N, C-alpha and C positions, 0 to 999 in steps of 0.2 A: 862664278856665279856673276852675272851682270847685276849691277846694283844701281837702283835708280838714285837720283839726287833729290834728297829732301830739303825743306826749307830750313833756314837757320843753321845754327851749329851749337855744339856743345863745348864750353870752354875747357881748357886744360885744369884751370883752378877749379871749376866745379866738379872736375873727375877726380881731382887728387885731394879736395877738402875734406875734412873730418875723419875721425877714427873710425875704427871697426868697432861695432856695438855688440861684441861677443858673438858667438857661434849661433848658426840658425837651431831653432828648436824643432827637431824632427819629429813630426807626431807619430810617424811609423818607422820602426827601427831599421827596416829594409829599403828606405826609400832611395838611398843613394844608387841603389840598382833595384829600381821599383819593378821587380817580378812577382812579389808579393805572394810567393808560395802557391800552394795548390789549393783546391776546393777541400774544406774539411766539414764537419758535422754541423759547424755554425752557419755554413753558407758559403757563397764565392768569397775566395779571398780577396777579390778586387773590390770590395765594398769600397765606397767613396770614403776617404779618411777625413776626420774633422780638419777644419781650418786652423793653421798653427798659431792663430791670433784672432781676436774678437773681430767681428765684422766692420767695426768703425775704426779699427787700428790703421788703417792705411790713409785716412783722412789726414790733411784736406785734399791730398792728391787723388786718392780714388775714394769716392764717397761710401758709406755703409749701405746706402740703398743699391748702388750699383753692385757691390760685393754680395748683397743679400739675393740679388736677381740672378748675378752671374753665378755663384756658387749654388744657391738653393734650387735655381729653376734650371739653368742650363747644365751645369756640371753633374748635377744630381740626375736631371732627365736623361741625359746620355746613358748613365749607369742602368737606369730603370729599363730603358729601351734595349740595353744590351742584355740584361737578364730575360727579357721576353724573347729575343732573338735567339738566344743559345740554349734555352730551355729545353732538355731532352736530347740534345746533341753533343758530339764529342768535346766541343768547345767549352761546355758548362764545367769540365773539369781541368781546363787548363788555366795557367797564370794568365794575366793580362797581357804581357809581352810576347807569351806564346801564340796568343790568339791574334795579335798583331801581325807576328811573322807569318802564321799560318794562312791568314787571309789577304796579305797585302798583294795587291795586283790582280786579284781574282775576282772577275766581275760578277760571279755567282754569290760571292760573300761580301759585296761592296758594303752592304748595310753593318753587317757585322763589324768589318774594319773600321767604318766611319765612327760608330759610337764606341767601340773599344780604344781607339786611338784618341778620341776626344775625352774619354775619362782619364788616359794617360797624360795627355797634353795639359789638360787643366790642373790635376794634381801637380804636375811638375811646375807649371806656371805660379801656383801658389807658394811653392817653396822657392821660386826664385826671387820673392818679394818678401820685403820685412819692414816693419816702422823703423823709421830712422836709418833706412838703407842709403844706397849711394856710396860716396866716398870713393876709396881705393881699393884694389884688390890687394891680397897678400904679395910678398916679394916674388914668391915662385910665379904666381899667374901673371903678375906684372911683367916679368922677364919674358915670359912666353909670349905674351901680347906684343911686346916690343919686337920680339924676333920674327913674329908671323905677320904684323901689321905696320911695322916701322916705329909707332908711337902709341901711347895710349888715346892721344887726341886723334890719330888717324883711325884708331879702332872705334872709337864712339862716333865719329862722323860717319864711318862705313856702316856701323849698326843702325844708326838713326835712320840713313838713307835706305837701307834694306828693309826696316820695320815700316817706314813710311810708303815704301815702293811697291809694298805687297799688293797687288791688283786683288780688290775684292776682300774676301776674307781669308785670314790664314795666320801665319806665326813667323816671328824671325827668332834665330837660334844663334847661340855661339856654340860650336860642336868641337869635338876632337875627332880628327880622322886621318888615317894614314900619317900618323905622327906629327901633325900639325893642327893647329887651329884655325878655324873656318867660319865664317858667318854664312848662313844658309837661310833662305825662305822655303817656306811649305806653304800650300794652298788648302783651304777647306781644313780637312781632318788629318792630312799628310803629317808624319813625324818622322824625325831623323832615324828613330831606332828600326824603322821599316827599310833603311837603306845602308844598315851597318855603320851608322854614325853614333858618336857618344855626346849626348847633350850635356852641356855645362849651365846653361840657363836659357830662358826664353822669355819673350814678350809676346802675348796675345793680342793681335790687330783685328779680331773680329769685332765688329761694330758694338756687340753687347758688352764688350770689355770696357768700353769708354764713353759710348754715346750719350748716356744719361748726364754725364759730367762735361763733355767736351764737345757734343755734337759732332760735327764734321771735322773738328781740329784734331785729327790724328797726331800731327806733329808735336802739338802741346801736350797730349797725353804722353807720347813715348819720351818727350823731354823730361816730363815729371817723374817717369819710371826711372830712367837711368839717373837721373840727378838725386832723387830722394827715396827710391824704394828698392832698387835692384840689391840683391843679396849676394855679394861676392865671397862671403865664406861658404856659401852653399855651393857656388861654381867652383870655389877652390877645392871643396872636399870631393865634388864629382870629378875633378880632373885627378885628384890623388887616389881616387877609387881604384881598385883592381882591373 
């Protein structure tokens, strides 16, 4: 992947400072592999799960106001639209990742793909963050990062550049694919699971993720996420999941 160069850098000290603050609290037991089951009598299995923390828990790095709009309007809005689009169709009985796989790359189902992928991406994003995050990954993940990126510092610089360098709206991801760790960018609603990649963590760089707090300073937003909010325990669990 061609990686653009972002402004500034993240120090190794910032990367390695601080202890892990426990494992992530997973609001949905199947989230590490978020297929979320099949439709049952209670409705679609891909209802938007509750946030794993209060709306203001990510402050001062991401405000409660931003989370309220991002989760309550954008994330919920994609799910509402998806329900409308799949009503009465075979997609209504599929799990969320099945919908994404079945519609990826098919122009006639682009709207369904966009909304399904955005529900998936946003749920994964909220789990990629936690209050008091940042710090360092566990030993196993750190060793993989060193193997595939050379050093933790090199990884952080490359991930920052990838996130800042997404043109327009999109996402930056750490994924596992073909036995290695990679940093990938996706545009708009695209998602690694549509390409056979296993996401470990993500940062949303759509403007609605940061504009109320950072305006056009995307670099500052990504810095804040990587240094203070990223949940390395969640990434490690995704890496170790089957």
